[in-house]
C-alpha positions as CSV (number, residue, x, y, z in Angstrom):
1,M,25.0,38.1,4.3
2,E,26.5,34.7,3.7
3,V,24.6,31.4,4.1
4,K,26.5,28.3,4.9
5,L,25.1,24.9,3.9
6,T,25.9,22.0,6.2
7,G,24.9,19.1,4.0
8,K,22.4,17.7,6.5
9,T,19.0,16.7,5.3
10,K,15.9,18.3,6.7
11,P,13.8,16.0,9.0
12,Q,10.7,16.7,7.0
13,D,12.3,15.0,4.0
14,T,12.2,11.6,5.7
15,E,8.7,12.2,7.1
16,Q,7.5,13.1,3.6
17,K,8.9,9.9,2.1
18,A,7.1,7.8,4.7
19,A,3.8,9.5,4.0
20,T,4.1,8.9,0.3
21,A,5.1,5.3,0.5
22,P,2.7,3.1,-1.6
23,K,0.0,1.5,0.6
24,R,-0.8,-2.2,0.3
25,V,-4.0,-4.0,1.1
26,E,-4.5,-7.7,1.9
27,L,-6.9,-9.6,-0.3
28,V,-8.2,-13.2,-0.1
29,N,-9.2,-15.2,-3.2
30,T,-12.8,-16.2,-3.2
31,N,-13.0,-17.5,-6.9
32,K,-11.6,-20.8,-8.1
33,R,-10.7,-19.3,-11.5
34,N,-8.0,-17.1,-9.7
35,G,-6.2,-20.1,-8.2
36,Q,-6.6,-21.7,-4.8
37,I,-9.5,-20.4,-2.7
38,G,-8.2,-18.8,0.5
39,Q,-4.9,-17.7,-1.1
40,T,-3.8,-14.2,0.0
41,A,-2.3,-11.3,-2.0
42,R,-1.0,-7.9,-1.1
43,P,-1.4,-5.6,-4.1
44,L,-1.1,-1.8,-4.1
45,E,-4.1,0.2,-2.9
46,T,-4.4,1.7,-6.4
47,D,-4.7,-1.8,-8.0
48,A,-7.2,-3.1,-5.4
49,A,-10.3,-2.2,-7.4
50,A,-9.2,-4.4,-10.3
51,W,-8.5,-7.3,-8.0
52,L,-11.8,-6.9,-6.3
53,A,-13.6,-7.0,-9.7
54,K,-11.9,-10.3,-10.4
55,G,-13.3,-12.1,-7.3
56,W,-10.9,-11.2,-4.5
57,A,-12.2,-9.9,-1.2
58,R,-10.6,-7.6,1.4
59,K,-9.1,-9.4,4.4
60,T,-8.4,-6.3,6.4
61,A,-10.6,-3.3,6.8
62,G,-7.9,-0.7,6.5
63,N,-8.4,2.2,9.0
64,A,-11.5,0.6,10.6
65,E,-9.5,-0.5,13.7
């Protein structure tokens, strides 16, 4: 039995890349020491805890919609 490879990529490869893309959250500055109050930032979800500890607040609720 011989198997021929066509060189086409599997559709699940692109779906998997989209699912593993880094998620970003939108934060608003609430502390004068961090710069201008009301300034927005979009750090990665994994870094959000550090930003929140420094006086930033979430602008969006994520999946709450």
